C-alpha positions in Angstrom: 100.0 113.4 97.0 102.7 111.2 98.4 100.8 108.1 97.2 100.5 109.6 93.7 104.2 110.3 93.6 105.1 106.8 94.7 102.7 105.4 92.1 104.2 107.6 89.4 107.7 106.6 90.4 106.9 102.9 90.4 105.2 103.3 87.0 108.3 105.0 85.7 110.6 102.2 86.8 108.3 99.6 85.2 108.1 101.6 82.0 111.9 101.8 81.9 112.2 98.1 82.5 109.7 97.2 79.9 111.2 99.5 77.3 114.6 98.0 77.8 113.3 94.5 77.6 111.2 94.9 74.5 113.5 97.3 72.6 116.6 95.2 73.1 115.1 91.7 72.8 111.9 92.2 70.8 109.5 89.3 70.4 111.9 86.9 72.2 112.1 89.2 75.2 108.4 89.5 75.4 107.9 85.7 75.2 110.6 84.9 77.8 109.4 87.6 80.2 105.8 86.3 80.1 106.9 82.7 80.5 108.8 83.6 83.7 106.0 85.7 84.9 103.5 82.9 84.6 105.8 80.5 86.4 105.9 82.9 89.3 108.7 85.4 89.0 107.6 89.0 90.0 107.1 90.3 86.4 104.2 92.6 85.8 102.5 90.5 83.2 99.5 92.8 82.3 101.8 95.8 82.2 104.1 94.0 79.8 101.2 93.0 77.6 99.7 96.5 77.5 103.1 98.1 76.8 103.7 95.5 74.0 100.3 96.6 72.6 101.4 100.2 72.8 104.5 99.4 70.8 102.3 97.7 68.2 100.3 101.0 67.9 103.5 102.9 67.1 104.3 100.6 64.3 107.4 99.1 66.0 105.9 95.6 66.1 103.5 93.5 64.1 100.3 92.7 65.9 100.2 89.0 64.7 103.8 88.4 65.7 103.4 90.2 69.0 100.3 88.2 69.8 102.0 84.9 68.9 105.1 85.7 71.0 102.9 86.6 74.0 100.7 83.6 73.6 103.7 81.2 73.3 105.2 82.8 76.4 102.0 82.3 78.4 101.4 78.7 77.3 105.0 77.7 77.8 105.0 79.3 81.3 101.7 77.6 82.4 102.9 74.3 80.9 106.1 74.5 83.0 103.9 75.2 86.1 101.8 72.1 85.2 104.9 69.9 84.9 106.3 71.2 88.2 103.0 70.3 89.8 103.2 66.7 88.4 106.9 66.1 89.2 107.6 68.1 92.4 104.2 68.6 94.1 103.3 70.3 97.3 106.7 70.0 99.1 108.2 72.2 96.3 105.4 74.8 96.7 105.8 74.9 100.5 109.6 75.4 100.1 109.8 77.9 97.3 106.3 79.4 97.1 106.9 82.1 99.8 109.9 83.4 97.8 107.6 83.9 94.8 104.8 85.4 97.0 102.7 82.2 96.4 101.2 82.1 99.9 99.1 79.5 101.7 96.1 81.9 101.4 96.4 82.0 97.6 96.7 78.2 97.5 93.5 77.9 99.5 91.8 80.4 97.1 92.9 78.4 94.2 91.7 75.1 95.7 88.3 76.7 96.5 87.9 78.0 92.9 88.7 74.5 91.5 86.1 73.0 93.9 83.5 75.4 92.6 84.4 75.8 88.9 86.5 72.7 88.0 88.9 73.0 85.0 87.3 76.3 84.0 89.7 77.9 86.6 92.5 77.2 84.1 90.7 79.4 81.6 90.0 82.4 83.9 93.0 82.2 86.1 95.1 84.6 84.0 92.8 87.4 85.2 93.4 86.6 88.9 96.9 87.4 90.2 98.2 84.7 92.5 95.7 82.2 91.1 97.3 82.6 87.7 100.6 81.3 89.1 99.1 78.4 91.1 96.2 77.0 88.9 98.4 75.0 86.6 100.6 73.7 89.4 97.5 72.6 91.3 96.1 70.9 88.2 99.4 69.0 87.8 99.4 67.9 91.4 95.9 66.6 91.0 96.7 64.6 87.9 94.6 66.5 85.4 94.9 64.9 82.0 97.0 66.9 79.6 94.3 67.3 77.0 91.9 68.8 79.6 94.6 71.1 81.0 95.7 72.3 77.5 92.1 72.9 76.3 91.3 75.3 79.1 94.7 76.8 79.8 95.8 77.5 76.2 92.4 79.0 75.2 92.4 81.1 78.3 95.9 82.4 77.5 94.7 83.4 74.0 91.8 85.5 75.5 94.0 87.1 78.2 96.7 88.0 75.7 94.2 89.4 73.2 92.4 91.5 75.8 95.5 93.3 77.3 97.4 93.5 74.0 94.4 95.1 72.3 93.9 97.5 75.3 97.6 98.6 74.9 97.2 99.1 71.2 93.9 101.0 71.4 94.8 103.4 74.2 98.3 104.0 72.9 100.3 106.4 75.1 97.8 106.1 78.0 98.7 102.5 78.6 100.1 103.1 82.1 96.9 105.0 83.1 94.9 102.1 81.7 96.9 99.6 83.8 96.2 101.7 87.0 92.5 101.7 86.3 92.5 97.9 85.7 94.4 97.4 88.9 91.9 99.6 90.8 88.8 97.9 89.5 90.2 94.3 89.3 88.1 93.1 92.3 85.0 93.8 90.2 86.2 92.3 86.9 86.2 88.7 88.1 82.6 88.7 89.4 81.5 90.3 86.2 83.4 87.7 84.2 81.7 84.9 86.1 78.2 86.4 85.5 78.9 86.6 81.8 80.3 83.1 81.7 77.2 81.8 83.6 74.9 83.5 81.3 76.7 82.1 78.2 76.5 78.6 79.7 72.8 79.0 80.5 72.1 80.3 77.0 74.0 77.3 75.5 72.0 74.9 77.7 68.7 76.5 76.7 69.6 76.2 73.0 70.6 72.6 73.4 67.3 71.8 75.1 65.4 73.4 72.2 67.3 71.3 69.7 66.5 68.1 71.6 63.3 66.4 70.4 60.6 66.4 73.1 
């Protein structure tokens, strides 16, 4: 009971914060908040996206303009992280990372994912809190070419924004409940996503083999 009360109270504070941000600053407010959240500030990115989707469902905002502002905020934020990785590197992360909850454990998790998946991490990182804030920084530190970084990071941002914005628009007033379910089942979402991604790559490979003359 106590946990439910705390959760409800926290959800109420977040709802009030998001309502103020979106209703007073509109599309610009959404874009700036997502930009800062991607860089590493403690802003509830998915909650912001789902609430923006809810506001679309009420007719307060246009879906295309909301999508554009969200996507721009995400790609500007992740590009800033990439540039910080290039120019400031690991010393900056060690100095300021703990203040942004970017711990050594999350850095090791990000490094391990890059070792296994390569630049595809930049596409899926938005769905993994912590890694979302470190993937672009790590790519910059390791001198990933801009074109490779932008291809994976910007397309990943497009999918991430579309998913949570559409969830918020579809479920309307139940957007906070949806967020709680997403948070509860998040550990299962990433493995499922990897399985789907692996199946898609395997299917593409088989199709290419069939097209190749024997």
